[in-house]
PLY file of the C-alpha trace (Angstrom):
ply
format ascii 1.0
element vertex 81
property float x
property float y
property float z
element edge 80
property int vertex1
property int vertex2
end_header
-103.68 -15.18 98.88
-103.87 -18.68 99.28
-102.76 -19.94 95.63
-101.94 -23.47 96.85
-103.55 -25.50 100.10
-100.66 -27.56 101.08
-96.48 -27.24 101.06
-96.34 -29.29 98.19
-98.42 -27.74 96.14
-96.57 -24.17 96.87
-93.05 -26.08 96.09
-94.94 -27.12 93.22
-95.35 -23.51 92.21
-92.11 -22.82 92.97
-90.32 -24.99 90.85
-93.05 -23.22 88.17
-91.55 -20.28 88.69
-87.94 -21.32 88.79
-88.96 -22.97 85.55
-89.77 -20.05 83.52
-87.03 -18.48 84.61
-88.47 -16.03 87.42
-86.44 -14.43 89.58
-86.13 -14.96 93.30
-87.54 -11.54 93.42
-90.41 -11.72 90.82
-91.29 -15.23 92.96
-91.36 -13.17 96.53
-93.64 -11.08 94.20
-96.12 -13.68 92.95
-95.73 -15.43 96.28
-97.11 -12.10 98.20
-99.52 -10.71 95.75
-103.10 -10.33 97.36
-105.50 -11.66 94.43
-105.20 -13.81 91.57
-105.24 -10.38 89.15
-101.98 -9.09 90.72
-100.90 -12.32 90.33
-101.63 -12.54 86.83
-100.19 -9.19 86.42
-96.49 -10.27 87.77
-96.34 -13.20 85.46
-97.11 -11.43 82.15
-94.99 -8.79 83.33
-91.64 -11.64 83.38
-93.56 -12.84 80.37
-93.09 -9.85 78.19
-89.40 -9.70 79.93
-88.93 -12.42 78.28
-90.17 -11.93 75.18
-88.17 -9.00 75.19
-85.37 -11.13 75.55
-86.24 -13.08 72.29
-86.62 -10.44 70.25
-83.14 -9.37 71.34
-81.55 -12.38 70.82
-83.12 -12.62 67.51
-82.20 -9.03 66.26
-78.58 -10.61 67.17
-79.04 -14.00 65.01
-80.75 -12.15 62.04
-76.98 -9.77 62.09
-74.44 -12.38 62.53
-76.36 -14.15 59.75
-76.15 -11.23 57.10
-72.70 -10.83 58.33
-71.65 -14.69 57.21
-73.91 -14.07 53.86
-71.38 -10.88 53.13
-68.57 -12.79 53.99
-69.69 -15.72 51.47
-70.87 -13.51 49.21
-67.33 -11.33 49.38
-65.17 -14.75 49.28
-67.54 -15.73 46.09
-67.21 -12.85 44.13
-63.47 -12.16 44.88
-61.51 -14.80 45.92
-61.63 -13.85 49.35
-61.05 -16.76 51.74
0 1
1 2
2 3
3 4
4 5
5 6
6 7
7 8
8 9
9 10
10 11
11 12
12 13
13 14
14 15
15 16
16 17
17 18
18 19
19 20
20 21
21 22
22 23
23 24
24 25
25 26
26 27
27 28
28 29
29 30
30 31
31 32
32 33
33 34
34 35
35 36
36 37
37 38
38 39
39 40
40 41
41 42
42 43
43 44
44 45
45 46
46 47
47 48
48 49
49 50
50 51
51 52
52 53
53 54
54 55
55 56
56 57
57 58
58 59
59 60
60 61
61 62
62 63
63 64
64 65
65 66
66 67
67 68
68 69
69 70
70 71
71 72
72 73
73 74
74 75
75 76
76 77
77 78
78 79
79 80
């Protein structure tokens, strides 16, 4: 599917995909898609992976914050330093 009219436009699309964290495999899949619907599915799948990564990182931050809170609470209540 020709999503772009010239090489410059294609390079811009690829740059956007790279900036969005797409792997070379996702970029190849996107540039080879047969139609707009298929391209949108490729992008939606990548977006889902990015969101899952954000949620995983948030869980790690929450765990670390709780651990820090516990350490501070113990230090204040038991004199731990």
